[in-house]
N, C-alpha and C positions, 0 to 999 in steps of 0.2 A: 882135091880141095873142095869141090862141090859136094862130093859124098860126105866129107867131114862136116860141111855146113849143114847138110840135111840131118846128119846124125846128131849134131849139137842142138838143132832146133827141136828134134823129137825128144831129146832128154830134158832140155831146159824150159821149154814153154809151159809144161804142166805145173812147174813150181814157181815160187816167188821169193825164195830165200836169198837169191843172189842179186836182187835188184839193188842198184847203187842209190845213194842218197837217202834222205829222210822220208819216212812215210808214217803218217799219224795213225797209230793203232789204238783201238779202244777195247775195253773189257766190260761188255754188257752195259754200256752207257757210262762207264767210269774210265779214268785214265789208266793206261797200261802200267805205269810205274807209280810207286808211292812217293809222295812229296811231303816235305816238312811243313806243318801247319800249326799255327798257334791257336790252342783251344783252352779256355778257362785258365789262361796264364801259363799253360804248359805246352812245350813243343812236342808234337806227336807226328808219326808218319801215317799217311792214309792216301788211298786213291780218291781222286777228286771226281765228283759228278760232272759230266759234260752237259752244259746247259744249252738248249736249242734257242737260237736267236729267233724269236717270234714276236707277234704283236703283244701277247700277254707279258712276255719278259720285258719288253721295252716300257710298257705301261707301269709295270711293277717297279722297275728301277727308277723311272722318272718320278714316281710318287715318293719313293724313298729319298731321292735326292732333294726334293722340295721339303721333306720333313726334317732334313738335317739342319735347316735354318733354326728350328726350335731347340736345337742342342747348343746354340751359341749362348754366351753369357747375356744376361738381361742388360739392356741399355740403361745405365744409370741416369737418373733425372738430371736435367740441366740446372744444377744448383749453383749458388754463389761460391766464389773462390774462398777456400779456407786457408788461413795463414799457417805456415809451418816453419821449421828450423831453416836458418840461413836466408830467409826472406828479409829484405831491407824495407823498412817503413819510414815514410816521412810524416811527422806529426807536427802540425801547426796549431798553436794556441793563440787565438786572436787577442790583441791588446796586452799580451804578455810575451814580448820578444825575448826576455831572459830565459824563457823555457824552451825556445826554439833552437835550432842548430846555430852554434856560434859562427859569426861571420856572415850570416844571412845568405844572400844569393851568390856571394863570392867564393863559397866553399867548393872544393873539388867535388864534382858530382859523384865520383867513386867513393867519396868519404861521407857524403850526405846521408841523412837518415839514421835510423837505429836498426841494428841487426838482431833478429831473433836468434837466441843461442840454441845449442844442440838439444837442450831440455825443453825448448819451446817457450822460454821465458823472455821477457822484455823489461828492462829497467827504465823508469821515467821519473824525473825529479818530483818530489812530494808524493807521488802515487806509489813509489817503491817498485817492487818486482811484481809484474803481472804475468800470469800464464796465458799466452795468447794462441798457442798452437791449437789448430782445429776449430778456431773461431773465425767468423766472417769479419770484414772491416766494420760494418755497422755495430756488431756486437762488441768489438774492442773499443770503438768510439764511445759507446754507451757506458762501458765499464770505466774507461779512463775519465770521462766527464764526471761520473759519480765520485771517483776518488779525488779529483782536483777540486770539486765543489766543497770539499771539507775545508779548503784553505782559501779559495777564491770565489767571488760572487759572479754569477751569470757567466759561467765558463762556456766559451764557444771554441770548438776545435775541429780540425779536419785531419783525416788520415787517408793516405793513399800508399799503395805498394810501389816503391821505386824499382825494385829488382825482384823478380820471381825466381826463386831458387829451390823452393821446398819440394815441388812436385815435378817429376821428370819422367819422360819415356825415352827409350832407346829405339832409334830407327836405323836398321842395318840392312845389308844386302844391296840390291841393285837400285840405289838412289844416288843422286849427284853428290850429296854431302852427308854420308852416313855419320851418325853420332847422336848426341843427346839433344832432345827437344824439350824445352821447359814449358810447363802448363801455366797459362795466365788466367785472367778473369774470364776470358772467353773459353768455353768448353772446347776441348781438343778432340776432333774426330780422326778416324783412320785416314781419310782423304786429306784432311788439313795437315796431319803430321807428315804425310808423304810430300805434300807441297812445300812445307817449311824445311824439309830436308833437301830441297832443290829439285824435287820431282823425280819421277822414275826415269831410268836410263833406257836406251834403245834395246838393251839386252834383258830388260825386266820381264817377268811373267806375272802380270797383275791378277791372273786367275789363280795364282799360287802364292798367296800372302799368308804368313803364319803369325799368329798372335800368341805370345807366351804370357800367361797370367796365372798367378797363384799355383804354380807347378803343373798347369795344364796347357795343352797346345790346341789352338783352334785354327781351322783352315778358312780363310776368307777369300771371296771372289770380288775383288775391287773392280775388275773389268766390267762386270755386270752393272755396277753403279754408273760407270762412265757411259756405257753404251745403251743401257736399258732403263736407267734411272732407279734401279732397285737399291733401296737404302738399308736393307736388312743387315748387310755386312759392313755398313759404315758405322761401326760402334763408337761410342764415346770412350776414350781411353782413360786409364787410371794411373795413378802414381806407381811407378815400377814396372809398367808394361814394356814388353820388348816386341817390336814389330819388325819382321824379317821379310823383305821383298825378294821373291824367288828369281832365279836365273833361267831364262827360256832355253839357254844352250843345253840344259839338262833335260829338256822336255822333247823327247823324240819317241817315235814308234819305229819298229823294225819290221820290214816286209821281207819274207823269205818264201822259197818254194817256186812254183811255176807261175811267175809273173814276168812282165816284160823286162823289169829291172829290179833286182834285189838291192835294197838300200835302207838306210836310216832316214826317216822323214821328220823334218822339224815341225813341231806343232805351232801353228800361228795363232797367237792370242788365246791359247789354251783350248782351242777347239779343232777337232778333226774327226770326221766320221769314218766308218769302215769303208764306205764307197769312195770317199775322197782319198783315202790311203791307197786303195787299189788303183785309182786313176793316176795318182802321183807316181806309182810304180809301173806306169805304162800299161795298166790293165792286166786281166787274166789272160794267159795264153790258152785259148780254147783248143788249140791243136795238140797240146801236150799235157794239159792240166785236167783235174777232176773238179769242175765247178761245184759239185755237191760236197766237196771236202774243203771248206774254208773255215779255218779255226783262228780264234783270238786267244792267245795265251797271256794271262795276266798274273805276274808274280805277286804283286801287292806287297804289303808290309807283313810278310809271313802269313798272308791271307790269300793264297793263290786261287785263281778261278780259270776255268776253260769254257769257251763258248764256241758253238758250231753253227755255221750258216750253210744251208743247202741252197745254192744259187743255180741249180739246174733250170729253174724257171726264171725268166728275166725280171718278173715283178718282185722277186726276192731282193733286188737291188734297192727297192724302196725301204725295206727293213734295214739294209746295210747303211743307207743314208741316215736313218733315224737312230742308229746305234753308235754312240760316241765312244771313241777310243781314249785311253788315258796314257800319260807319259810312261814309257818303258814297256808298253804292250808289244807283243810279238804277233804279227799277222802271218799265218802260214797257209799256203795254197797247195793242196795235194797234187801229186803227179799221176797221170793216167797210166794204167798198167802196161799198155802197148808201148808207151814212151819209155818206161823203165826197161822193158825188154830190148827195145832198140838200142838203148845205151849199153846194156849188158853185152849184146852181140858185137857192137862196135868196139868194145874193149877187148873181148877175148878172141875175135877173129882177125886174121891178117887183112889189113886194108879196110875199106869202108863196107859195112854190111849192105848198103844200098848198091854199091858197085858189084858186089858178089851176086846179089839177087838179079841184077840186070844181066850179068854174064850168064847166069843159069837160064834166064829167059831166052837169051839169044841162042843157047845150045839146045833149046827145046825141052828143058827139064820142067 
């Protein structure tokens, strides 16, 4: 048996093709296999460049992240509310009760006022049909006063919106009461819309809020507003916007390879660094791993990326702390060659390889 052990050692140790488990291979700085990538609207296959996690890379990507704020839609000015279809208006003409709602204050509130029709028109006695959609309350008051002045002297009237129905946004996802939120005279912001929908749930991911507008999708970081006071993502909403609050259950990173514990790690409040993920996985096993072979594999939305960190030097962990991971990233720590061979021999030799080598030592081999 011992002779067989020596023979197998002499045959297998020079090679590496029998080593079990995964091992990250590269091809002159590129991935070993071709991956599907979206380029210019077309899916192509290509080998990906492996990007070294360095100070330059972190500075470059942080600068790009801050510039993404400029790609958000321009915040519309805080203008007055503009009347639209299905809005209900209360019109009071002083000293002319016959023009006001019949029954006065005794009328059912649900039936009070006049409703703007689907064409944006409103009928009023003597004035006839007025097109009010898209106009502010002062503009409609001025127009109606002008029309009634043709029949009455010193017309004084007041207009207010009883029911706001024309302008709506949908708030869906992880909020207490998903549904339609109507826009009133007070401009509606992202944060206010979430609040009026009952607030975010415990499962919400406020770092991952999506705004759908005019056929485009924008990613918003509302958590930064709450924690850092950054208002760039607290946009004013428009009629027809759809706001989707993400679910943090889907925000995980996966740690594999030579770590203390391979697992899926939940991202807390949208933030986790490379060093935090390693710590959550009970650290790198320096007895069995190659600290110089730490990889972050990012599938992206058909825009995959591969990053490499050489952590042979302890100060590389500063870079790891400054490198943020994203949801669905895979963190892989390579296995040391001697560890791979130990596992090979434990699989192909009868009994424990360690026990066999101990027995050989006792027999003077």
